[in-house]
C-alpha positions as CSV (number, residue, x, y, z in Angstrom):
1,M,17.4,7.8,-15.9
2,I,15.1,7.4,-12.9
3,D,15.1,10.3,-10.5
4,I,14.3,10.2,-6.8
5,N,10.6,11.2,-7.3
6,D,10.2,8.3,-9.7
7,R,11.8,6.0,-7.1
8,V,9.5,7.2,-4.3
9,I,6.4,6.8,-6.4
10,K,7.5,3.3,-7.5
11,N,8.0,2.3,-3.9
12,I,4.6,3.7,-2.9
13,K,2.9,1.9,-5.7
14,D,4.6,-1.4,-4.7
15,I,3.3,-1.0,-1.1
16,M,-0.2,-0.1,-2.4
17,I,-0.3,-3.3,-4.4
18,K,0.9,-5.4,-1.5
19,K,-1.7,-3.7,0.8
20,N,-4.5,-3.7,-1.8
21,L,-4.9,0.1,-1.6
22,N,-6.0,2.6,-4.3
23,Q,-5.4,6.3,-4.9
24,N,-8.7,7.3,-3.2
25,R,-7.6,5.5,0.0
26,I,-4.2,7.1,-0.1
27,A,-5.7,10.6,-0.7
28,E,-8.1,10.2,2.2
29,N,-5.3,9.2,4.6
30,I,-2.9,12.1,3.7
31,G,-5.6,14.8,3.4
32,Q,-5.3,15.3,-0.3
33,T,-7.7,14.9,-3.2
34,R,-7.5,11.9,-5.4
35,Q,-6.7,14.2,-8.3
36,A,-3.7,15.6,-6.4
37,V,-2.4,12.1,-5.7
38,S,-3.0,11.2,-9.4
39,L,-0.9,14.1,-10.5
40,C,1.9,12.9,-8.3
41,F,1.6,9.4,-9.6
42,S,1.7,10.6,-13.2
43,R,4.8,12.7,-12.4
44,K,3.0,16.0,-13.2
45,R,3.6,17.1,-9.6
46,N,6.2,16.1,-7.0
47,M,5.0,14.6,-3.8
48,T,5.8,16.8,-0.8
49,L,8.0,15.5,2.0
50,E,5.1,16.1,4.4
51,N,2.9,13.7,2.3
52,I,5.7,11.2,2.1
53,E,6.0,11.2,5.8
54,K,2.2,10.8,6.2
55,L,2.3,7.8,3.8
56,S,5.2,6.2,5.7
57,N,3.1,6.5,8.9
58,Y,0.0,5.1,7.2
59,F,2.0,2.2,5.6
60,D,3.8,1.6,8.9
61,V,7.2,1.8,7.3
62,E,10.3,3.9,7.9
63,I,10.3,7.0,5.7
64,Q,13.7,6.0,4.2
65,D,12.0,2.8,2.9
66,L,10.1,5.0,0.5
67,F,13.4,6.3,-0.9
68,K,15.2,3.0,-1.3
69,W,16.7,1.9,-4.5
70,P,16.7,-1.7,-5.6
71,T,19.7,-3.7,-4.6
72,R,22.1,-4.8,-7.3
73,V,20.7,-8.3,-7.3
74,S,17.0,-7.2,-7.6
75,L,18.0,-4.7,-10.2
76,M,19.6,-7.4,-12.3
77,K,16.5,-9.6,-12.0
78,L,14.4,-6.6,-13.2
79,I,16.7,-6.1,-16.2
80,V,16.8,-9.8,-17.1
81,S,13.0,-10.1,-16.7
82,K,12.4,-7.2,-19.2
83,N,14.5,-9.0,-21.9
């Protein structure tokens, strides 16, 4: 089962892909090291709410967008595409 931290990281990664950003760029903009960001992305450390807020500002999205779960339709597309 996916937890909320996994969902936030997935949403952040999706935005990073769309905006052509890497972990170094993210780290610079939230005042963290690339290693700290990498630990969050590999789920060895949870991202703080403060850093999530910094990322939402940097991405110019609402903070709740980083916590969104896929809709039922998009979730079904994801399930179907994996089979």
